[in-house]
C-alpha positions in Angstrom: 0.0 0.0 0.0 2.8 2.4 0.8 4.4 1.8 -2.6 1.1 2.7 -4.3 0.9 6.0 -2.4 4.5 6.9 -3.2 4.0 6.0 -6.9 0.9 8.3 -7.0 2.9 11.1 -5.3 5.7 10.7 -7.8 3.4 10.8 -10.8 1.7 13.9 -9.5 5.0 15.6 -9.0 6.2 14.7 -12.5 2.9 15.9 -14.1 3.0 19.2 -12.2 6.6 19.9 -13.0 5.9 19.4 -16.7 9.0 17.3 -17.4 7.1 14.5 -19.2 5.1 17.0 -21.3 8.3 18.8 -22.3 10.0 15.6 -23.4 6.9 14.7 -25.5 7.0 18.2 -27.1 10.7 17.9 -28.0 10.2 14.6 -29.8 9.3 16.4 -33.0 9.7 20.0 -34.3 6.7 22.2 -34.4 6.9 25.3 -36.6 6.4 28.6 -34.7 3.3 29.5 -36.8 1.8 26.1 -36.0 2.6 26.6 -32.3 0.9 30.0 -32.3 -2.1 28.7 -34.2 -2.5 25.8 -31.7 -2.2 28.2 -28.7 -4.8 30.5 -30.3 -7.2 27.5 -30.9 -6.7 26.4 -27.3 -7.5 29.9 -26.0 -10.7 29.9 -28.2 -11.7 26.5 -26.8 -11.2 27.7 -23.2 -13.2 30.8 -23.8 -16.0 28.8 -25.5 -16.1 26.4 -22.5 -16.1 29.3 -20.1 -19.1 31.0 -21.9 -21.0 27.7 -22.1 -20.5 27.2 -18.3 -21.7 30.7 -17.6 -24.7 30.1 -19.8 -25.6 26.9 -17.9 -25.2 28.7 -14.6 -27.6 31.5 -15.7 -30.1 28.9 -16.8 -30.0 27.2 -13.4 -30.8 30.5 -11.6 -34.1 31.1 -13.4 -37.1 32.0 -11.4 -39.7 30.5 -13.9 
């Protein structure tokens, strides 16, 4: 049981530090324009999700 707990802690630390993600990113080259486009699309997705969440919240607070 102790090993499982330590393994979970290790995985959490690795994921928070971003070491594994950086290694995956460095496996192949991404052109700067593609990187910017991906970042812009990710921002659009986040904004869309935030607006949809707000819309759902306002629907829940209806009086009728």
